[in-house]
C-alpha positions in Angstrom: 21.2 -5.3 -1.8 21.8 -4.1 1.7 19.7 -5.6 4.4 20.4 -3.0 6.7 17.6 -0.6 7.4 18.2 2.7 5.7 15.0 4.3 7.9 14.2 2.6 11.5 11.8 4.1 14.1 11.7 3.1 17.2 8.9 3.8 19.9 8.4 6.9 18.2 5.6 9.4 20.0 4.4 12.5 19.7 2.2 14.7 22.1 0.8 17.8 22.5 0.1 18.8 25.8 -2.6 16.1 26.9 -2.9 15.0 23.2 -0.9 12.0 22.0 -0.6 12.4 17.4 2.0 9.5 17.5 1.7 6.6 19.9 4.7 3.8 20.0 5.1 4.0 16.2 8.1 1.3 15.1 9.3 0.0 11.8 12.2 -0.4 9.5 12.3 0.3 5.8 15.0 -1.4 4.0 17.1 0.2 0.7 15.6 0.0 -2.7 12.1 -0.2 -1.8 9.1 2.6 -2.2 7.4 2.3 1.0 4.0 4.1 1.7 2.2 5.0 4.3 -2.1 4.8 4.5 -4.1 6.1 6.9 -7.4 8.1 7.5 -7.6 11.9 8.2 -5.7 12.3 11.6 -4.2 9.1 11.4 -0.4 10.9 11.6 1.0 10.3 8.1 2.3 13.8 7.7 3.5 14.4 11.3 5.8 11.1 11.2 7.2 12.1 7.9 7.8 15.7 9.6 10.0 14.4 12.1 11.7 12.4 9.9 13.3 15.4 8.2 13.9 17.1 11.3 10.8 19.7 11.1 9.1 18.5 14.0 10.2 17.4 17.3 9.9 13.7 18.7 8.6 13.3 22.1 9.9 9.8 22.7 11.8 7.6 20.8 14.2 7.7 18.0 14.0 8.1 14.8 17.5 6.6 12.9 18.4 7.7 8.7 21.6 5.3 8.0 22.0 4.7 11.5 22.3 8.2 12.8 20.2 9.6 15.2 17.9 12.2 13.7 17.4 14.2 17.0 21.1 13.7 18.5 23.0 13.4 15.0 20.7 16.0 13.2 23.1 17.3 10.4 24.9 13.5 9.6 21.3 12.0 9.4 19.8 14.3 6.9 22.3 14.9 4.8 20.8 10.8 3.9 17.7 12.7 2.9 15.7 13.9 -0.4 12.5 15.1 0.7 9.3 17.2 -0.9 7.0 17.7 1.9 3.8 19.1 0.5 4.2 20.8 -2.8 8.0 21.6 -4.5 8.9 25.2 -4.0 10.5 26.7 -6.6 11.3 30.7 -8.0 9.0 30.8 -11.1 11.0 33.2 -12.9 14.3 31.6 -12.8 14.4 28.5 -15.8 14.3 24.8 -14.1 18.4 24.7 -14.6 18.9 28.2 -12.3 16.9 26.8 -10.0 18.9 23.7 -9.4 22.0 25.6 -9.6 21.1 28.3 -7.1 19.8 24.8 -4.8 23.1 23.4 -5.7 25.1 26.3 -4.3 23.7 25.3 -0.8 25.1 22.6 -0.8 29.1 22.2 -0.5 30.6 19.8 -3.2 27.8 19.7 -6.1 29.2 19.8 -9.7 27.5 20.7 -12.5 27.8 17.2 -13.8 25.9 15.9 -10.8 22.7 18.9 -12.0 23.1 17.4 -15.7 22.8 14.1 -14.2 19.7 15.0 -11.9 18.4 16.6 -15.1 18.6 13.3 -17.2 17.1 11.2 -14.5 14.2 12.8 -13.8 14.1 13.3 -18.2 13.7 17.3 -18.4 16.2 17.7 -20.7 14.2 19.6 -23.1 12.6 21.7 -21.1 15.3 23.0 -18.0 16.2 25.8 -19.6 12.5 27.1 -19.4 11.1 29.2 -17.2 9.2 27.4 -14.3 6.3 28.9 -14.7 5.6 27.3 -17.7 5.9 24.1 -16.4 3.0 21.8 -15.5 1.9 20.3 -12.3 4.1 17.2 -13.5 6.8 18.8 -14.4 7.3 20.8 -11.0 6.9 17.7 -9.8 9.5 16.2 -11.4 12.1 19.3 -10.8 11.1 19.3 -7.0 13.0 15.5 -7.2 15.6 16.8 -8.8 16.2 19.2 -6.6 15.8 16.6 -3.8 18.5 14.2 -5.4 20.5 16.5 -6.0 23.3 15.7 -3.1 22.4 11.8 -3.7 20.7 10.9 -0.6 20.0 7.3 0.7 16.3 8.2 1.0 14.0 9.8 -0.5 10.8 11.0 1.3 7.3 12.4 -0.1 4.2 13.8 1.5 1.1 13.4 -1.1 3.7 14.0 -4.6 0.3 12.8 -6.8 -1.7 16.0 -5.6 -3.0 17.6 -8.5 -0.9 15.6 -11.4 -3.5 14.0 -13.8 -3.1 10.6 -14.7 -0.4 10.4 -17.3 1.6 12.7 -14.6 0.5 10.1 -11.7 2.3 7.3 -14.2 5.3 9.2 -15.1 5.7 10.0 -10.9 5.4 6.4 -10.3 7.5 4.8 -13.5 10.5 7.3 -11.9 9.9 6.3 -8.4 9.9 2.5 -9.6 13.2 3.4 -12.0 15.0 5.0 -8.5 14.2 2.0 -6.5 15.5 -0.7 -9.1 18.2 0.9 -10.5 19.9 3.5 -8.6 19.3 1.4 -4.9 17.3 4.6 -4.0 14.6 3.8 -1.1 11.2 6.3 -1.3 8.8 6.4 1.7 5.5 8.5 -0.1 2.2 9.2 1.4 -0.8 9.3 -0.9 -4.7 9.5 -0.3 -4.7 7.6 -3.8 -5.2 3.8 -2.7 -5.4 2.4 -6.0 -2.2 4.3 -6.9 0.1 3.4 -3.9 -1.2 0.0 -4.6 0.3 0.1 -7.9 3.8 2.0 -6.4 4.6 0.7 -3.6 6.3 -2.6 -2.3 5.4 -2.6 0.8 2.6 -0.4 3.4 2.0 0.9 6.6 -1.2 1.6 7.7 -1.8 4.3 10.7 -4.8 4.9 12.4 -5.3 7.5 15.6 -1.2 7.6 15.5 -0.7 4.0 16.2 0.4 1.7 13.2 -2.0 -0.7 12.8 0.0 -3.3 10.5 2.9 -3.1 7.9 3.1 -5.7 5.0 4.0 -6.6 1.3 1.3 -4.9 -1.0 0.9 -9.0 -2.1 0.0 -9.9 1.6 -2.2 -7.5 2.0 -4.3 -8.4 -0.7 -4.0 -12.1 0.5 -6.1 -13.0 3.1 -5.6 -16.1 5.3 -9.1 -17.2 5.1 -9.7 -19.8 2.8 -13.1 -18.7 1.2 -12.5 -16.5 -1.6 -15.4 -14.4 -3.8 -15.7 -15.3 -6.7 -17.8 -14.3 -10.1 -19.6 -16.5 -12.7 -21.3 -15.1 -15.7 -24.1 -17.3 -16.5 -27.7 -17.3 -17.6 -30.4 -17.5 -16.8 -29.6 -15.9 -13.6 -32.5 -16.7 -11.1 -31.7 -20.8 -12.0 -28.1 -20.5 -11.6 -28.7 -18.8 -8.5 -30.9 -21.2 -7.2 -28.7 -24.5 -8.3 -25.4 -22.8 -6.3 -27.4 -22.0 -3.2 -27.8 -25.9 -2.9 -23.6 -26.2 -3.5 -22.6 -27.7 -0.2 -19.6 -25.4 0.8 -21.0 -22.1 -0.9 -21.9 -19.2 1.0 -23.2 -15.8 0.3 -24.4 -15.9 -2.7 -25.7 -13.1 -4.5 -27.2 -11.6 -8.3 -24.8 -8.6 -9.2 -24.5 -7.2 -13.1 -22.1 -9.5 -14.4 -23.9 -12.7 -13.0 -23.2 -14.3 -9.6 -21.1 -13.5 -7.1 -20.4 -16.7 -4.2 -18.3 -17.1 -1.2 -16.3 -20.3 -1.3 -13.2 -22.6 -0.7 -11.5 -22.8 -4.0 -12.5 -26.4 -4.1 -15.5 -26.3 -4.2 -15.7 -24.3 -7.8 -15.2 -27.5 -9.8 -18.5 -29.3 -8.6 -20.6 -25.4 -8.6 -19.5 -25.6 -12.7 -20.6 -29.1 -12.9 -23.7 -28.5 -11.9 -24.5 -25.9 -13.5 -23.7 -27.4 -17.1 -25.9 -30.5 -15.6 -28.6 -28.0 -15.6 -27.6 -26.8 -18.8 -27.0 -23.6 -17.9 -24.8 -21.0 -20.0 -21.5 -19.8 -18.5 -19.7 -17.6 -20.0 -16.7 -16.7 -17.4 -15.3 -18.0 -14.2 -12.9 -16.1 -11.8 -12.0 -15.1 -8.5 -12.5 -11.3 -7.7 -9.5 -10.2 -6.0 -10.0 -7.6 -3.0 -8.0 -4.4 -3.6 -5.9 -2.3 -1.6 -8.9 0.0 -0.6 -11.2 -2.9 0.3 -8.4 -4.2 2.9 -8.0 -0.4 3.7 -11.5 0.0 4.9 -11.6 -3.6 6.6 -8.8 -3.3 8.4 -10.2 0.4 9.4 -13.6 0.2 9.9 -14.8 2.2 7.0 -12.3 5.6 7.5 -11.8 7.5 4.8 -8.5 7.8 3.5 -7.0 11.2 3.6 
């Protein structure tokens, strides 16, 4: 896999009048990765995506797609991009196939074989000749992805692609995007307000807040904090007696009762001592496990509790 970034943002700034919407944004996205944008309402996610695809001008800085500047080399840069910004727009009175034929005519050099390839990629073979008005929202999303892939782009940019999809449709889209990155080597850049879904979908995420980049990390790195202290759950009975014992163990902090038992914060090395003391006191222990932070937990920590949007 190539280490050359497919997309590079260098000190990208967007101002409208005196208001700075995007402030000095810099990051790279490599080949074959699903890269997510997260941020509270008004953080600048959609503005950044619109600048990437040339729908909004850049005040300062540069965006490079496969080394081509989106501002000064627009045609050379945009030929590497497939995108769905908001909902895919289709001619509902036409079949899915004829929609793709129509779009293929706009781009020189796309043969009918390529249309068949993208239909197979998005698994619409059985319904591609039905009229789009009969499609579910998930099928329209897949047709939109097929359209965006017709010209063999290096990067696929999707703004809120899971909007309106049911759980089955969301999982279908997620599995398909994983296939594109792993098997086809396509880079996917996606924004979504569904934090649990982004946790399952993305390799890395960037958190934006008030137009600034807060952090860019792999999902696993966001989940694993540098703090030695971790949260553990102990399912034990009787709870009140167990609480009293655990509070006396040196190195344990933040002990509290929860619906499943006891939650405590401690270094992992302290847990054997906790368990030993509970056993000595004839406390029944049913389960001991670490409580892993979700992406939502980390997002709320980083942004100070601002709502995603």
